C-alpha positions as a Markdown table, in Angstrom:
| # | Residue | x | y | z |
|---|---|---|---|---|
| 1 | Met | -37.3 | 34.0 | 104.3 |
| 2 | Asp | -37.6 | 30.2 | 104.2 |
| 3 | Gly | -40.1 | 27.9 | 102.5 |
| 4 | Thr | -41.6 | 24.5 | 103.1 |
| 5 | Leu | -42.4 | 22.1 | 100.3 |
| 6 | Arg | -45.8 | 20.4 | 100.6 |
| 7 | Asp | -47.4 | 18.4 | 97.7 |
| 8 | Gly | -45.3 | 20.1 | 95.0 |
| 9 | Val | -45.9 | 23.6 | 96.4 |
| 10 | Val | -43.4 | 25.7 | 98.3 |
| 11 | Glu | -45.2 | 27.5 | 101.1 |
| 12 | Val | -43.7 | 30.8 | 102.4 |
| 13 | Arg | -45.4 | 32.2 | 105.4 |
| 14 | Gly | -44.7 | 35.4 | 107.2 |
| 15 | Thr | -46.3 | 38.8 | 107.7 |
| 16 | Asp | -44.6 | 40.4 | 104.6 |
| 17 | Ala | -44.3 | 37.3 | 102.4 |
| 18 | Arg | -47.1 | 38.2 | 100.1 |
| 19 | Gln | -45.9 | 41.8 | 99.7 |
| 20 | Arg | -42.3 | 40.8 | 99.2 |
| 21 | Tyr | -42.9 | 38.0 | 96.6 |
| 22 | Phe | -46.3 | 38.4 | 95.0 |
| 23 | Asp | -47.2 | 42.1 | 95.3 |
| 24 | Ser | -43.9 | 43.6 | 94.4 |
| 25 | Ser | -42.3 | 40.9 | 92.2 |
| 26 | Gly | -45.2 | 38.7 | 90.8 |
| 27 | Tyr | -44.0 | 35.4 | 92.2 |
| 28 | Gly | -46.5 | 32.7 | 93.2 |
| 29 | Arg | -50.1 | 33.0 | 94.3 |
| 30 | Pro | -51.2 | 34.8 | 97.5 |
| 31 | Arg | -52.3 | 32.8 | 100.5 |
| 32 | Gly | -53.4 | 35.2 | 103.2 |
| 33 | Glu | -50.3 | 37.2 | 104.2 |
| 34 | Gly | -48.2 | 34.4 | 102.8 |
| 35 | Val | -47.5 | 33.0 | 99.3 |
| 36 | Asp | -47.4 | 29.7 | 97.5 |
| 37 | Leu | -44.7 | 29.1 | 95.0 |
| 38 | Ala | -44.4 | 26.5 | 92.2 |
| 39 | Arg | -41.0 | 24.7 | 92.2 |
| 40 | Val | -39.8 | 26.8 | 89.2 |
| 41 | Glu | -40.6 | 30.0 | 91.0 |
| 42 | Ala | -38.9 | 28.9 | 94.2 |
| 43 | Ala | -35.8 | 27.7 | 92.3 |
| 44 | His | -35.5 | 31.1 | 90.7 |
| 45 | Leu | -35.8 | 32.9 | 94.0 |
| 46 | Leu | -33.2 | 30.6 | 95.5 |
| 47 | Tyr | -30.9 | 31.2 | 92.6 |
| 48 | Arg | -31.3 | 35.0 | 93.0 |
| 49 | Gly | -30.7 | 34.8 | 96.7 |
| 50 | Asp | -34.2 | 36.2 | 97.4 |
| 51 | Leu | -35.3 | 33.1 | 99.2 |
| 52 | Ala | -33.0 | 31.7 | 101.9 |
| 53 | Ser | -33.9 | 28.0 | 101.7 |
| 54 | Val | -36.6 | 25.4 | 101.2 |
| 55 | Asp | -36.7 | 22.8 | 104.0 |
| 56 | Gly | -33.1 | 23.8 | 104.7 |
| 57 | Arg | -31.9 | 23.3 | 101.1 |
| 58 | Gly | -30.2 | 25.9 | 99.0 |
| 59 | Phe | -30.5 | 26.3 | 95.2 |
| 60 | Arg | -28.2 | 23.4 | 94.2 |
| 61 | Glu | -30.0 | 20.7 | 96.3 |
| 62 | Phe | -33.5 | 22.0 | 95.6 |
| 63 | Phe | -32.8 | 22.2 | 91.8 |
| 64 | Val | -31.5 | 18.6 | 91.6 |
| 65 | Asp | -34.5 | 17.3 | 93.6 |
| 66 | Ala | -36.9 | 19.3 | 91.4 |
| 67 | Val | -35.4 | 17.8 | 88.2 |
| 68 | Asp | -36.1 | 14.3 | 89.7 |
| 69 | Ala | -39.6 | 15.3 | 90.7 |
| 70 | Glu | -41.0 | 17.1 | 87.6 |
| 71 | Pro | -40.6 | 16.3 | 83.9 |
| 72 | Arg | -38.6 | 18.9 | 81.9 |
| 73 | Phe | -37.9 | 21.0 | 85.0 |
| 74 | Ala | -34.4 | 22.0 | 84.0 |
| 75 | Ala | -35.7 | 23.3 | 80.6 |
| 76 | Arg | -38.7 | 25.1 | 82.2 |
| 77 | Phe | -36.4 | 26.7 | 84.7 |
| 78 | Leu | -34.1 | 28.1 | 81.9 |
| 79 | Val | -37.1 | 29.5 | 80.0 |
| 80 | Tyr | -38.7 | 31.0 | 83.1 |
| 81 | Ala | -35.4 | 32.6 | 84.1 |
| 82 | Asp | -34.9 | 34.0 | 80.6 |
| 83 | Phe | -38.3 | 35.7 | 80.5 |
| 84 | Arg | -37.6 | 37.1 | 84.0 |
| 85 | Glu | -34.3 | 38.5 | 82.8 |
| 86 | Arg | -36.1 | 40.1 | 79.9 |
| 87 | Gly | -38.3 | 42.0 | 82.2 |
| 88 | Phe | -41.5 | 39.9 | 82.0 |
| 89 | Tyr | -43.7 | 38.7 | 84.8 |
| 90 | Cys | -44.6 | 35.0 | 84.3 |
| 91 | Ser | -46.5 | 32.3 | 86.1 |
| 92 | Pro | -46.5 | 28.5 | 85.8 |
| 93 | Ala | -49.5 | 27.4 | 83.8 |
| 94 | Arg | -51.1 | 25.4 | 86.6 |
| 95 | Asp | -54.4 | 25.3 | 88.4 |
| 96 | Gly | -54.8 | 28.1 | 91.0 |
| 97 | Trp | -52.0 | 30.3 | 89.6 |
| 98 | Pro | -52.7 | 33.7 | 87.9 |
| 99 | Gly | -53.4 | 33.5 | 84.2 |
| 100 | His | -54.3 | 29.8 | 84.1 |
| 101 | Asp | -57.0 | 29.1 | 81.5 |
| 102 | Ala | -57.4 | 25.4 | 82.0 |
| 103 | Asp | -55.4 | 24.5 | 78.9 |
| 104 | Pro | -53.1 | 21.7 | 80.0 |
| 105 | Leu | -50.5 | 22.2 | 77.3 |
| 106 | Pro | -48.6 | 25.4 | 78.1 |
| 107 | Asp | -45.9 | 25.4 | 80.7 |
| 108 | Leu | -45.8 | 29.2 | 81.4 |
| 109 | Thr | -48.1 | 32.2 | 81.1 |
| 110 | Val | -46.1 | 35.3 | 80.2 |
| 111 | Tyr | -47.7 | 38.7 | 80.7 |
| 112 | Glu | -47.3 | 41.8 | 78.5 |
| 113 | Arg | -44.5 | 44.1 | 79.6 |
| 114 | Gly | -45.8 | 46.2 | 82.5 |
| 115 | Ala | -48.8 | 43.8 | 83.2 |
| 116 | Glu | -49.1 | 42.2 | 86.6 |
| 117 | Pro | -49.8 | 38.4 | 87.0 |
| 118 | Gly | -53.4 | 37.8 | 86.0 |
| 119 | Gly | -53.3 | 40.7 | 83.6 |
| 120 | Ala | -52.9 | 40.9 | 79.8 |
| 121 | Val | -51.2 | 37.8 | 78.4 |
| 122 | Ala | -48.4 | 38.1 | 75.9 |
| 123 | Tyr | -47.4 | 34.5 | 75.4 |
| 124 | Arg | -48.6 | 31.0 | 76.5 |
| 125 | Val | -45.4 | 29.1 | 76.3 |
| 126 | Leu | -44.8 | 25.4 | 75.7 |
| 127 | Val | -41.3 | 24.4 | 76.7 |
| 128 | Ala | -39.6 | 21.5 | 74.8 |
| 129 | Gly | -36.2 | 20.0 | 74.6 |
| 130 | Glu | -34.7 | 19.7 | 71.1 |
| 131 | Arg | -35.5 | 16.0 | 71.1 |
| 132 | Arg | -39.1 | 16.1 | 72.1 |
| 133 | Glu | -41.7 | 15.4 | 69.5 |
| 134 | Leu | -44.5 | 17.9 | 69.2 |
| 135 | Pro | -48.0 | 17.0 | 67.8 |
| 136 | Ala | -48.7 | 19.6 | 65.1 |
| 137 | Arg | -52.4 | 19.7 | 65.9 |
| 138 | Asp | -51.7 | 21.0 | 69.5 |
| 139 | Leu | -49.5 | 24.0 | 68.6 |
| 140 | Ala | -51.8 | 26.7 | 67.3 |
| 141 | Gly | -52.1 | 29.6 | 69.7 |
| 142 | Leu | -48.9 | 28.8 | 71.6 |
| 143 | Ser | -45.4 | 30.2 | 71.7 |
| 144 | Leu | -42.8 | 27.5 | 71.6 |
| 145 | Ala | -39.5 | 27.6 | 73.6 |
| 146 | Val | -37.0 | 25.0 | 72.5 |
| 147 | Val | -34.1 | 24.4 | 74.7 |
| 148 | Asp | -31.1 | 22.8 | 72.9 |
| 149 | Glu | -28.5 | 20.5 | 74.3 |
| 150 | Glu | -26.3 | 23.5 | 75.2 |
| 151 | Ser | -29.1 | 25.2 | 77.1 |
| 152 | Asp | -29.7 | 27.9 | 74.5 |
| 153 | Val | -33.4 | 28.9 | 74.0 |
| 154 | Ser | -35.0 | 29.5 | 70.6 |
| 155 | Tyr | -38.5 | 30.9 | 70.5 |
| 156 | Phe | -41.2 | 30.3 | 67.9 |
| 157 | Thr | -44.8 | 31.6 | 67.5 |
| 158 | Cys | -47.4 | 29.2 | 66.2 |
| 159 | Thr | -50.5 | 30.7 | 64.7 |
| 160 | Ala | -53.7 | 29.2 | 63.3 |
| 161 | Gly | -54.2 | 30.2 | 59.7 |
| 162 | Gly | -52.0 | 30.7 | 56.8 |
| 163 | Gly | -52.2 | 34.5 | 56.4 |
| 164 | Phe | -53.1 | 34.3 | 52.8 |
| 165 | Glu | -54.7 | 37.2 | 51.0 |
| 166 | Gly | -55.5 | 35.7 | 47.7 |
| 167 | Ala | -56.5 | 38.2 | 45.0 |
| 168 | Thr | -55.6 | 36.3 | 41.8 |
| 169 | Thr | -58.6 | 36.0 | 39.4 |
| 170 | Thr | -58.6 | 33.2 | 36.9 |
| 171 | Asp | -60.8 | 32.6 | 33.8 |
| 172 | Leu | -60.1 | 29.1 | 32.8 |
| 173 | Pro | -60.6 | 27.7 | 29.3 |
| 174 | Ser | -62.5 | 24.5 | 28.5 |
| 175 | Gly | -61.4 | 21.2 | 27.1 |
| 176 | Val | -57.9 | 22.2 | 26.0 |
| 177 | Ala | -56.0 | 19.2 | 24.4 |
| 178 | Ala | -53.5 | 17.6 | 26.8 |
| 179 | Thr | -51.5 | 14.4 | 27.2 |
| 180 | Leu | -50.7 | 12.6 | 30.4 |
| 181 | Leu | -47.0 | 11.6 | 30.5 |
| 182 | Asp | -44.9 | 9.8 | 33.0 |
| 183 | Asp | -44.9 | 12.3 | 36.0 |
| 184 | Arg | -46.4 | 15.3 | 34.4 |
| 185 | Ala | -48.7 | 16.4 | 31.6 |
| 186 | Val | -48.4 | 18.6 | 28.5 |
| 187 | Cys | -51.2 | 21.0 | 27.4 |
| 188 | Trp | -51.2 | 21.7 | 23.7 |
| 189 | Asp | -51.9 | 25.1 | 22.1 |
| 190 | Pro | -53.3 | 26.6 | 25.4 |
| 191 | Pro | -54.8 | 30.0 | 25.5 |
| 192 | Ala | -52.1 | 32.5 | 26.5 |
| 193 | Ala | -53.9 | 33.5 | 29.7 |
| 194 | Leu | -53.5 | 30.0 | 31.2 |
| 195 | Tyr | -49.8 | 30.7 | 31.7 |
| 196 | Gln | -49.5 | 34.5 | 31.5 |
| 197 | Ser | -52.4 | 35.3 | 33.9 |
| 198 | Ala | -53.3 | 32.1 | 35.8 |
| 199 | Phe | -49.6 | 31.0 | 36.1 |
| 200 | Tyr | -50.3 | 27.3 | 35.4 |
| 201 | Gly | -47.4 | 25.3 | 34.1 |
| 202 | Gln | -44.2 | 26.0 | 32.4 |
| 203 | Pro | -43.7 | 26.6 | 28.7 |
| 204 | Val | -41.9 | 23.8 | 27.0 |
| 205 | Ala | -40.0 | 26.4 | 25.0 |
| 206 | Gly | -38.9 | 28.2 | 28.2 |
| 207 | Arg | -40.1 | 31.2 | 30.2 |
| 208 | Glu | -39.0 | 33.7 | 27.6 |
| 209 | Ala | -40.9 | 32.1 | 24.7 |
| 210 | Ala | -42.9 | 34.6 | 22.7 |
| 211 | Val | -45.6 | 32.1 | 21.9 |
| 212 | Val | -46.6 | 29.3 | 24.3 |
| 213 | Asp | -47.7 | 26.4 | 22.1 |
| 214 | Ala | -47.1 | 23.7 | 24.7 |
| 215 | Leu | -47.3 | 24.0 | 28.4 |
| 216 | Gln | -45.9 | 21.4 | 30.8 |
| 217 | Leu | -48.1 | 20.9 | 33.9 |
| 218 | Ser | -47.2 | 19.2 | 37.2 |
| 219 | Leu | -49.5 | 16.4 | 38.2 |
| 220 | Val | -51.2 | 18.5 | 40.8 |
| 221 | Glu | -51.8 | 21.3 | 38.2 |
| 222 | Ala | -53.1 | 18.7 | 35.7 |
| 223 | Ala | -55.4 | 17.1 | 38.3 |
| 224 | Asp | -56.8 | 20.5 | 39.3 |
| 225 | Leu | -57.4 | 21.6 | 35.7 |
| 226 | Ala | -58.9 | 18.3 | 34.7 |
| 227 | Ala | -61.3 | 18.4 | 37.6 |
| 228 | Arg | -62.4 | 21.9 | 36.5 |
| 229 | Gly | -62.8 | 20.7 | 32.9 |
| 230 | Ala | -60.1 | 23.1 | 31.6 |
| 231 | Val | -58.1 | 20.3 | 30.0 |
| 232 | Asp | -59.2 | 17.2 | 28.1 |
| 233 | Leu | -57.9 | 14.7 | 30.6 |
| 234 | Asp | -59.7 | 12.2 | 32.8 |
| 235 | Pro | -59.5 | 13.6 | 36.4 |
| 236 | Ala | -59.5 | 10.1 | 37.9 |
| 237 | Ala | -56.7 | 9.0 | 35.6 |
| 238 | Val | -54.5 | 12.0 | 36.6 |
| 239 | Arg | -55.2 | 11.4 | 40.3 |
| 240 | Glu | -54.3 | 7.7 | 39.9 |
| 241 | Arg | -51.1 | 8.6 | 38.1 |
| 242 | Gly | -50.2 | 11.0 | 41.0 |
| 243 | Arg | -50.7 | 8.3 | 43.5 |
| 244 | Thr | -48.5 | 6.0 | 41.5 |
| 245 | Val | -45.7 | 8.6 | 41.4 |
| 246 | Glu | -45.8 | 9.8 | 45.0 |
| 247 | Gly | -48.2 | 7.6 | 47.0 |
| 248 | Glu | -50.7 | 8.9 | 49.5 |
| 249 | Arg | -49.0 | 12.3 | 49.6 |
| 250 | Phe | -50.5 | 13.2 | 46.3 |
| 251 | Asp | -54.1 | 13.4 | 47.5 |
| 252 | Arg | -53.0 | 15.6 | 50.5 |
| 253 | Arg | -51.0 | 17.9 | 48.2 |
| 254 | Leu | -53.8 | 18.1 | 45.7 |
| 255 | Ser | -56.4 | 19.0 | 48.3 |
| 256 | Val | -54.2 | 21.8 | 49.6 |
| 257 | Tyr | -53.4 | 23.0 | 46.1 |
| 258 | Arg | -57.1 | 23.2 | 45.2 |
| 259 | Ala | -57.9 | 25.0 | 48.4 |
| 260 | Leu | -55.3 | 27.6 | 47.7 |
| 261 | Arg | -56.5 | 28.1 | 44.1 |
| 262 | Glu | -60.1 | 28.5 | 45.3 |
| 263 | Asp | -59.0 | 31.2 | 47.7 |
| 264 | Gly | -57.3 | 33.2 | 44.9 |
| 265 | Val | -53.7 | 32.1 | 45.8 |
| 266 | Val | -51.3 | 30.7 | 43.2 |
| 267 | Pro | -49.2 | 27.8 | 44.4 |
| 268 | Lys | -46.1 | 26.8 | 42.5 |
| 269 | Thr | -43.5 | 24.2 | 43.4 |
| 270 | Gly | -41.5 | 24.9 | 46.5 |
| 271 | Tyr | -38.9 | 22.2 | 45.7 |
| 272 | Lys | -35.9 | 24.6 | 45.8 |
| 273 | Phe | -36.9 | 25.6 | 49.3 |
| 274 | Gly | -37.6 | 22.1 | 50.6 |
| 275 | Ala | -41.3 | 22.8 | 50.7 |
| 276 | Asp | -44.3 | 21.5 | 48.7 |
| 277 | Phe | -45.4 | 24.9 | 47.4 |
| 278 | Arg | -44.4 | 28.6 | 47.3 |
| 279 | Thr | -47.4 | 30.8 | 47.0 |
| 280 | Tyr | -48.3 | 34.1 | 45.4 |
| 281 | Asp | -51.3 | 36.1 | 46.7 |
| 282 | Asp | -51.8 | 38.2 | 43.7 |
| 283 | Val | -50.4 | 37.5 | 40.2 |
| 284 | Pro | -51.4 | 40.3 | 37.8 |
| 285 | Ser | -49.3 | 38.6 | 35.1 |
| 286 | Val | -46.2 | 36.4 | 34.8 |
| 287 | Ala | -44.4 | 39.4 | 33.4 |
| 288 | Glu | -45.1 | 41.3 | 36.6 |
| 289 | Leu | -44.6 | 38.4 | 38.9 |
| 290 | Pro | -44.1 | 39.5 | 42.6 |
| 291 | His | -42.0 | 37.6 | 45.1 |
| 292 | Ser | -43.8 | 34.7 | 46.7 |
| 293 | Glu | -45.0 | 35.4 | 50.2 |
| 294 | Ala | -45.1 | 31.9 | 51.8 |
| 295 | Leu | -43.7 | 28.4 | 51.8 |
| 296 | Val | -46.2 | 25.6 | 52.4 |
| 297 | Arg | -45.4 | 22.1 | 53.6 |
| 298 | Val | -48.2 | 19.6 | 53.4 |
| 299 | Leu | -48.3 | 17.1 | 56.3 |
| 300 | Pro | -50.7 | 14.5 | 57.7 |
| 301 | Ala | -53.1 | 15.8 | 60.3 |
| 302 | Asp | -51.5 | 13.6 | 63.0 |
| 303 | His | -47.9 | 14.8 | 62.2 |
| 304 | Ala | -45.6 | 15.3 | 65.1 |
| 305 | Phe | -42.8 | 17.8 | 64.6 |
| 306 | His | -39.2 | 17.2 | 65.7 |
| 307 | Pro | -38.0 | 20.7 | 66.9 |
| 308 | Arg | -35.0 | 20.5 | 64.6 |
| 309 | Glu | -37.4 | 20.1 | 61.6 |
| 310 | Leu | -39.3 | 23.2 | 62.7 |
| 311 | Ala | -36.1 | 25.2 | 63.2 |
| 312 | Leu | -34.8 | 24.3 | 59.7 |
| 313 | Asp | -38.0 | 25.2 | 58.0 |
| 314 | Val | -38.6 | 28.4 | 59.8 |
| 315 | Arg | -34.9 | 29.5 | 59.4 |
| 316 | Leu | -35.0 | 28.8 | 55.7 |
| 317 | Ala | -38.3 | 30.6 | 55.2 |
| 318 | Gly | -37.1 | 33.6 | 57.1 |
| 319 | Gly | -33.8 | 33.7 | 55.1 |
| 320 | Val | -35.8 | 34.1 | 51.9 |
| 321 | Arg | -38.3 | 36.5 | 53.4 |
| 322 | Lys | -41.3 | 34.2 | 53.4 |
| 323 | Arg | -43.7 | 32.9 | 56.0 |
| 324 | Met | -43.5 | 29.2 | 56.9 |
| 325 | Val | -47.0 | 27.6 | 56.6 |
| 326 | Phe | -47.9 | 24.0 | 57.4 |
| 327 | Ala | -51.0 | 22.5 | 55.9 |
| 328 | Leu | -52.3 | 19.7 | 58.1 |
| 329 | Ala | -54.4 | 17.6 | 55.7 |
| 330 | Asp | -56.6 | 14.6 | 56.1 |
| 331 | Asp | -59.5 | 13.2 | 54.1 |
| 332 | Gly | -59.7 | 16.3 | 51.9 |
| 333 | Asp | -59.9 | 18.7 | 54.9 |
| 334 | His | -57.0 | 20.8 | 56.1 |
| 335 | Arg | -55.9 | 23.3 | 58.7 |
| 336 | Trp | -53.2 | 25.9 | 58.4 |
| 337 | Leu | -50.5 | 26.4 | 61.0 |
| 338 | Thr | -48.0 | 29.3 | 60.5 |
| 339 | Val | -44.8 | 29.1 | 62.5 |
| 340 | Gly | -42.3 | 32.0 | 62.8 |
| 341 | Arg | -39.4 | 33.1 | 64.9 |
| 342 | Leu | -40.2 | 35.0 | 68.0 |
| 343 | Thr | -38.0 | 37.5 | 69.9 |
| 344 | Pro | -39.8 | 38.2 | 73.2 |
C-alpha cells in the first residue's frame, strides 16, 4: 500500500489499511477503514517493506527528508525499531495516538509485552543523543534511551525517590568536647556508641583501635552533630568553615546528609566511588557493618545531566552492586532521583 504525507502525518487509505497496520500490527491510529502513521512508524514500515511508498518515495528518500523535518528523528527511529525488534508494540508520544497522556517530554510509549496500543504501558521513553543535555528535574518516571555516535542504544530507568529503608537508631550524647580544625573536626573522649553504633567519624588511632579516645569527623558530620548539640562546637562556625572549604556545595551536601540521618540512613563518604556519599540503611554496629546499598551524588536542583555523566555513574554503581541516587537540592529542600540500567 502507499501513503500520502499531510501536515506531518502519513495517511494510508484503503479497505484493509486499518486491519493490516493497526489491528494486526499496532501501527498508527485508526481513521475509518484507513490509518494515520507518524513519520517514525511510516519509516519503519517502509524499511520492512510493509509499506510500498510515501508520495512515491521509498525508505531512503523518506528517511532523509524526515531527518530534515523532525528533530532527533534518526535517533528516535533507531529506538523505535529496537523496541519493535524486541517484540514490543510502541506508539509515538503525540496527541491523538494511543497511550498519549499529554506529557510533552517522552518520545515513545512502549506497551507491556502482549498489550495492544492503548493498553498497559511498560515504558515512557525519552530519546537522547549522547551529546544532549537532560534537565534532571524532568527525568523522574521516564525511561531514557541514549543513542551514541555509533548508533548503539543504552537504556536507563529514572525513578522518583531514593529507595532508602533506614532502620538505624541513634542515641546521641550531649556536649562532647571537640575541636574544629582545617577541613575536619576532632571529637575528644567520645562515648563508644558514637562510632560503634551511630557510625560517626573515624578513630584517630584507626578502625581496629580497642579504645576510641579521639574521633575525626568530616565537616558535614561535625555540622550535623553540632546542630544536634551532641558536640561542643558552634554550628554556625562549622557551617562557615564548610563553605570556606568547598563553597556553596557544602550547604547542599549538609542538607542531604541531615535528611538521610533523620530517616535512619547512615551516610559516609563516597569519595572512592566518585560520589558524595555511600549509604547504609541499617547499621547494627561497626563490627557488623553490612555493604552499603546506594551511592548518592548531591546536585543543584537545576542540574542538567550529560548522558555520558549518567552512564559513568550508573555503570560504576552497578559494578559495585549499589543503586545510583541523585539528590537534587536547593534551599534546604531536596528530591531523590534513582537512575539504573534497563534491559527492555
